N, C-alpha and C positions, 0 to 999 in steps of 0.2 A: 509386443514392442514393435516400433516402427523402425524400418531400415532407410527411411528417407534422409537425404543428405541435410547436414546442419551446418551452421556458419562456424567457421573456425574460431571465431572470438566467442568468448563466454562472459556472462556478467561478472565473474570472479576476477576478470582481468583488472577491475577496478579496486581490488583489495589491497590492503598493505600487507607486507610479508608476514607479520605476526599472526594475523587473522587467517590468512591462506594456510599457513603451516599448521595452525591449531585445528581448523576445519578438516584438512586432510588426515591429521593424526586421528581425530575422532571418527571420521567417515570411513576409513579404510580405503584400499585401492580403488581407483576407477576402472571401468571396463576398458579393454584394449582400444576399442574404436574410439574412446574419448581421450586417450592419452595426448594426441595432438592439442586439443582444446586445454587440457591442464598445463601442458608444456608452454603454450602461448601465454596462459594466464600468469604462470610463474615468472616467465620472462618480462611480461608487462609490468607485474609488481615490483620487481627488482629494478627494472629500468626507470620507473617512475619515482622511486623512493627519494632521490635527491630533490625532486620537485615537491614531493610531499613535505619534506623537511623544510624546504624554503617557505611553503605555504603555511606551515606552523608558525614560523617567525612573522610572516606577514599578518596573520590573524591576531597574534599576541600584540602587534604594533597597532592594529586597527581597533582593538577591543574597547580601550578606554572611551573612545569617542562614539561607540555604537550603542544606541538605544534599543534594548531588547524588550519586546512586548509580549504579553501572555498570548499564546496561540488560540485560535479556534480549531478544534479537532472535529473532523467529520468521522463518525463512527458508523459501523454497520458491517454485518457479515459479508464476505465476498459475494459479488453478484447481486447486491441489494440496491443498487443505484447510487453508491458512493461516488463513482467516477463521473457519472453525469452531473450530480451537484458540484463536484469539485471543479469540473470543467467550466460550468457556468460561473461560479464565483470568482474564478481566476481571471475573468475578463475585467473585473473592477480594478482599477489602478491602486486603490487603497490596500489591496490585498497582495501579499507575497505568497509564493508556493515553491515547491520542489520542481525544479527543471529537469529535463532528461539528462543534461550534463552533470548536474549535482547528483543524480542517481547513479550515473555510470561511473563517475569520478569523484566521489565524495571527499577524498583527500586532496583533490588537486584542481577542482573546478574554477576557483577563483583566478588562478594564475595560468597553469598549463591548459585548463580547459578553455579559457578565453583565446589562448594562443593558437590551438588547433580546432577551434570551433568550426571552421569550414569543413574540415574532414569529418568531424564528429556528426554534423548535420547529414553528410552524405551516408554515413553508417546507420542512421536511424531507420528502423523499418517503417514501411508506409502505413501500417496499422498494427494494432495490438494483436498478439498472437491468439488471444482467446475470443475476440470479437472483431467487428469491422470498424472500431473507433480509430480515427486517424491519429498519427503521431507526427509532430513537427518540433522544432527547437523551442516552441512556446507552450507545448503540451504539458500540463501539470502531472506529475508522477507521485506514486506513494513513496514515503521515505523508507519502507521496509527494504527495498532493493538496495538503496544506499547503505542502511545499516548492515545488510548482509555482507558488505564490503569492508565493514568497520569493526565488527563483532562476531564472535561465534554464536551469540544468542539470536538466531534469526530462523524464523520458519522456512525461509527460502532455502536454506541448507538441506532441508529435508527433500525438496524438489531436485536439488542438484545431486544429492546422494541418498537415494531411496532406501538403500539397504539399512539405513539408520533413520528412516522417515519418522517412526513413532516417537523416537526420543527427540529428534530435532523439533518436531511439532510440539510435544508436551513442554520442552524447555523453552522454545522460541515464542510461544503464544501464551502459556500459563505460568511459566517460570518454575514448572515442577522440578523438584530436586536441586534447584539452583540456590547457591548459598548467597548470603547477603552481600558479600564482598564482590561477587560477580554481578549481582543487580546494581550495585553502586558503580561498577565500572560501566555498565550499560548506560546508566543515567548520565554519567560524565560524558560519554561519547554522544549521547543524544543532544545534551546541552552544546557541545562543541559544533555538532552539525547545524543546529538551529542558529548558533551565533554566526556561523559562515553564511547561512541563507540570509540572515539579517543584514550582514555586511554587504552582500551582493544586491539587496533590495532594501536600502535605507528608507525610512519613512513609511514603510508598510506594516501591516499586521499579517503575520504568518497564518495561512490556513493549511492545515495538515490533514491528509487523508490517509488513513491506514487502517484496514479491516482488523489487524491484529490488536489495535488499541481498544477494540470493542470489548476485549477481556482485560484491559488495563486502565480503565478510567480512574480507579482509585489511586494509582501510582501517579498518573498525570496530574490529578487534582492535588495531590501532595506536593508535587514538584512546582506546579503553577496554580496557587490558589485563586487567581483571578481568570484562569482559562475558562472557556466556554465550549460547550459540546453540542453537536447536532447528530442525532441518531436517525438515519434513514433506513426504513425496513421495506421489504417487498414480499409479495405472496410466497409463502415458503415452498409451495409446490413448484414454482418456477425457479426459486433459487436452488433446489435440489438438482434438478435436471440440468441447469446451467452449470453447477458445480462439477458435474460429471465431465462436462466438456472442458471446464477450467483445468482439472487435473490432467486430463488426457493430453491437452495441448501443450501444457507447460512441461509435463514429463517428456513428451516427444521432443521439445525444443531444447531443454536445459539439462536433462537427467544425464549424469556421467557414470550411472550405474544402472542395472536392470531394475525396473519398478513392478514387475509381475506380481510380487508378493504384497503389494499395498492393496488393502481392501477399500477401495475408494469410497463405496457407498457407506460403510460403517464410519470411515473417517469423517465423512460430511455429516451424517446423523449425530455422531457423538460430539464433534467440535461445535456444531450449531447449538445444541442443547446446552453445553457447558458455557458457551460464550454468551448466549442470551441470559442465562441465569446469573452469570457473573455481572454483566451489564446492569441488570435490574438492581442488584444488591449494591453495586458500586455508585449508582447515581440516585438512589432513593432519597438521599439527603439534599440533593442539589436544588436550588430554587428555579423557577421557571426561567428567570433572566439568565441563567447558566446552563440550561439544558432544554434542548428543543427536540421533539419527535416529529417525524415526517414520513408520510407514506410516499413510496416511489411512484405509484399510480397517481396521486394528487400532484406531485411535481411534474410528471409528464402531461397531465391534463390541463393544469393551470399553473405553469411555471412562475409567471410574474406574480400572481396572487400568493403563492407559497413563499417566494422570495421576500415579498413585502411583509409577510407574516414572520419570517425569520428575522429580518431586520428589526421589526417592532419588538419581538419578544426578547431579543438580545440586546436591544437598546443601541443598535448600530446606526450611525448617521450616514447620509449620502445616497439613499436609495434612488431619489429622483435623478441625481447625477449619474449614477451607475445604470440606471434602467436602459438607456439607449444601447449601451454595450452589451447588455443582456439580450435585448431584443435582436441585435445583429447577430450574435452568436447562435440564438435559438433558430433564427431564419436560416443560417448556413447549415445547420443539421436537421432541417425539417424533413429531408428525404432519407434519413438514416433508417436502416431496417434492421431490427434486432434478429438474433439467431432465433429459430423456432425448432423446438424439440418436441417429439412425440411423448405422450404421457398416458399409457394404457392404464385401465382401471386397477390392475394388480399393483402397479407402482404407486398410484394414488393412494391405495389402501395402506401400503406400507408407510408412506409419507405421514399419512393421517394417524397411524398407530404410533409413531415416534413423535411427531411434532403437532399433535392436535391441540395442545394447550396453548401454543403460540398462534396457531390458525384461528382459534377461538378468541384469544385475547385481542387480536387485531382485526377480527371479523372478515377474514379472507375466505373467498369462495373457492371451491374445487374447480379447476378448469375442465373443459370438455376432454374426454378421453381420446 
């Protein structure tokens, strides 16, 4: 474990009292050094609650005049290129997305979030903890962080409380052992969040990026029968080594308990296998105009061509109008350098032994050792 200093604020500061209390009851006591973060989160949660109630009333008043459109979901295992695709598409004015404020204050971002936005902007990190991708007030975020502040059913609670990591992961990604009533509550919460995003961004169609949904396409399809899905995948060898960094960095930053007992390698192997199998089963019936597959390498090499293909296959209008915005964004990140990780032959052999069928299915080559 790392003893490096961490910020006093914690993502759970954006939770509602019921969610925070339930998660703490499930997770057990935080370690002593994390008590200040938990205390700050509890105080922030209680202090914001009147604003959250006011926002509920505001949303109820706005709901009748809000047009809700079926989202476009970006699917893909973590570290597969979902963020890059999300960042590009978010530059088109026809698309709405999850802002950092909606992520950190999902209960309050319409009213309180707007009121304190200058302070929130100063609190944003310069870049994501797991890589060098910049973060500002317009950077699109995955909605899982927001949902972790709204429901106990979230993968992120395992990152916050690693003593119960396996259970939070199984419940928060695959709904293992979760009864139908709890799933229904999660669905209601998700619809409420998307309604608020639509209120904040009228006349747009939401694009949602969340790797967890790679294991949940069937449920999203049932909720939004006209939703569309884009699955982006990346060389599994690179995904594996990048996921090691993903877990290490996020545990260091957000864990409120020791994480020494988490077998990161096995978590990555098993989750990827199950997630990819679930996605294949859930999307087998979807027609081409509702499900697009994309290779991250192709997006990186020829982004405009891949975006044009995506627009064409999904039947989206406006590519010619959106293209200049995409070109400007791509030019702005042209100098971005990805993290580079070593991959000795022994590790390549382990990855091949577990994920060989996916490597072969997508025709990926092993990298140099």
